[in-house]
N, C-alpha and C positions, 0 to 999 in steps of 0.2 A: 504494500500500500504506500502510495506517495505521501509526502508530508502534507501537501495541499489537500489531498483527499481525506487523510486522517483528520486534519484540522476541521474540514467541512463536516465530517461525521460527528465530531465532538460538539461543534457549534449547533448542529441539528439536534443533538441529544439535549443540550441545554435549553434550546428553544422549546422543545416538547414539554419542559417542566412547567410552562405556563398553564397547561392543561394536561397533567401527567397521566390521567386515566383515559383510556379508550372506552367509549360508551359509559360515561360517568352516571348516567341516569338509571342504570340497572342497580338492583339490590345486591350488594356484595358483602354484607356483614355476616357474622356467625349466626347460625340459626339452629333451632331444635324443634322438630315436628313430632308430636306425640303419635304413637301408633300402638302396635302390639308389643309382646315381650321379646321379640327378636329385633335387635337394633343394628343399624348400619351407620358407621362413621365414614364420611366422605372428606377427602383432603384435596384441595385444589393444587394447581401447579405453580411453578416459579413465575413471579411477576403477575399472576392472576388474582382473582378473588373468588368468593363462594358463588358468584354468578355463574361460574364455569360448571359447577356441579348441580345447580338448582333444577334444571330440567330432569336430570336423572333422579335426583332426590324426590321430586314430585311423583315420578312413576313408582318409586319404591314405597312412598308414603301412601299413595292410592291403593297399593297392593296390600296394605295393612302393617307395614313395618314402621318402627320408630326410626327417624332419620335425624342425624346431627351433622353439621358441617362447621369447621373452624376456620376463621380468617387468620392466617398465619402472621406472626409478627413482621412488621415492615411492609406488609401488603395493604393495598386499598387506601394508601395515604399519599406518600411521595417516594420517588426512587431514592432520595437522600436517606429516608428512614430505613429503607430496605438495605442500603449499604452499611447501616449501623448494626445490623443483626448478624447472627451466626447460625449455622445449621443446627446447633444444639438448642437455640431458641425455638426453632421450628419443631424439633423433636419434642421438646418439653411441652409446647402448646398442643401438639397432637396427642400426647400422652394424657394431658390434663382433660382434654375433651373426651378421650376414651374412658377415663375414670368416671366422669360425670354420666356418661351413657350407661356405664356398667352398674350404676346405682339403681337403675330402673329396668334394665333388660337382662334376661337370663342368658341369651346368646348374642354375640356381637360379631358382625363382619366389618372389615375395614377395607375401604376402597379409595383409590386415588388416581388422579390424572397426572401423567408425566412425573415431575418431581414429587407430587403427592403420592404416587405409587411407590416411589422409593421410600418415602416416609412410612407408608403402610408396611412395607417389608421390614423396615427398621423396628417398627412397633411390634410386629409379629414375632421378631427374633427375641424380644424381651418378654412377651406375654403369650406363652403357648396356649393359654385358654381361649384366645381369639379363635373363632370357629371357621373363618375362611377369609381369603383375600380376593379383591376385585381390582385387577391392575389394568389400567387403560393407558396405552402408549407409555409404558414404564420407561423412565429415563435413566436406565442403568449406565448408558453410555451415550454421549451426544454425537451428532453426526459430524461435528467439527473434527478436523485433523489434529493429531498430537501437536503439531507445530502451532496451529492456531490456539490451542488450549494453553500451550507454553507461553505464547505471546500475551494472551489474556492475563495470565498470572503475573508476568513481568510488568504489564502495563497498569494493573489494577491500583497500585499506589498513586499513580499519576493521572490516569484517565478516569473521569467520573463514571461515564456510561457510553454505550454505543447505540446508535439508532438501530432498531430492528430491521431486518432485511424485508424488502417488499417483494411482491411477486409470488409469494407462497399461496397455496390453496386457501381460499377463503372459506371459513366455516359457514355452515348452513344457518346456524343460529348465532346471535350476537354474543361476543366475548368481551369481558371486561378485564382490564389490567393495564400495566404500564406500557407506554409506547417505546420505551428504551430498555436495554439490559444493563443494569448497574453492575460494574465490573467486580467490585469487592464482593458483592452478593453472589455473583457468578462463580467466583472462586470458592465460596462457601458451598455452592451446589456441587462443585467438583469434589470437595471434601466429604460431603454427604455420600456421594457415590462411592468414593474410596473406602469410607468407613462402613458402608452397608454391605459391600460385596463379600467380605469374609464372613458376614453374619448369615448369608443365605443357607449355609449348611445346617443352621439351627432351626430352619423352618420346616415344620411337618404338617402345617395346616393345608386344607384344600385350597388350590390356587386357580383362579381364572385369569388368563391374559388375553386382552383384546388389543391388537395393533392395527395400524393403518398403512396400506401400501403406498400412499402418497405422502407419508410423513417425511419431511425434510429437516426436522429438528432433532429427532432422536435416531441414533443408529438402529437400523432395523434388526440387528442381531441382539438387541437388548433382551428380548423375550427368551432367546436361546440361552443367553448368559444365565438368566434366572433358572430356566428349566434344567440346565446342566448341573446346578449346584444345590437346589432345594431337595429336601428329603420327602416331599409330599407324595402320598400314594394316589391322591385324587388331584388331577391337574388337567386343565383344558387350555387350548390355545386357538384363537380365532383371528382371522385377517379380514378387515373391511377393505374391499377392493377400490371403492370410490371416495374414501375419506382421507383427510389430512391429519395433522398432528393432534388437534383437539378432537379426538374421535367421538367424544360424548356430546359434541355440539354440531356434528356434521350430518350430511344427508342420510347416513345409515344409522341415525340415532335410534330409530324404532327397533332395528335389528339388534343393536347393542343392548338396549334396555331389555328386550325379550330374552336374549342369551343370558344376561345377568340374572334375571328373575328365575329362569329355568335352572340355572346353576345352584342358586340358593335353595330352591324347592327340592331339588334332587337329593340334597343332604338330609331331608326329612327331620328337621329339628323340632317341628311343632308337635 
C-alpha cells in the first residue's frame, strides 16, 4: 500500500467516526426474551451489535425458547471505545450473560456469528454443561494473509482504524455496526482466536456449523479447523450457497433458522 493510499484510508476511517454506526436506527442493545426452560444465548460478531442476531432470536423465541443476547463491551458506541477493550472483556461479558440465563433455564445452547462463534467455543470449553453450540460463519481464522495480519499488529499502535472494504456481498437484511475496523481491537480478535484454538479439544458438546460460500471475511477452512479438533460425537456442518459472511442476515436466512431449530429439537431435551 502506498503512503498516499494508506493516509487516505486512515482519513476515511476518521471521517466515519462522525456517524460511527451503520444503520444506527436499529435496536442493538442487550436483550432477554422470556420463553420456555430451554435457553439460547446469542453472541454477535466483531464491530457489530445485537441487531445482527435479532432476526434469528425472534425465530427461536417464537418456537418457545428463552433467548438472550449480549452487547459486547466496546460495541454499539464508538470505535474508540472498542479499541479500549480486550478479548477477555468480551469473554467475561459473554460468561456473565450465560450465568444470568442459567438462573432461569434448565438447558442452554450458545450460538454466535463470526467472532461471536469463537466466543461461544471459548465459553463451551469452560462450561461442559452447555448443551450445544450454534456456530455461524465461525471466525477461527480470517481470510487475510499472514503478512496482512502481521502488518495489522505492527500498525495497531499507530493507526487508529481502517475503512472496511467495499464491494462485498450485501446482506439481505440490515446490519448494524461500525463502518471501520479499529486496529487495536482487531489484534484482540486475533488473540481470541489464538487462545481459543487449543481449547477446542475440550469441547464435547453437540456442534452445528453453518458457513457461507460467498464469505470473504473468514477463511472458509475455519469450520474444518473446528471439526478436526473438537471431541463432539454429535456434529453437523452446512454450507449456504448464496450467502455472504453474515449468514444469519442473508437471503438463506429461513434455511439457516430451520436447520438450527431442527438441530436443537433432534437432541430431545424437552
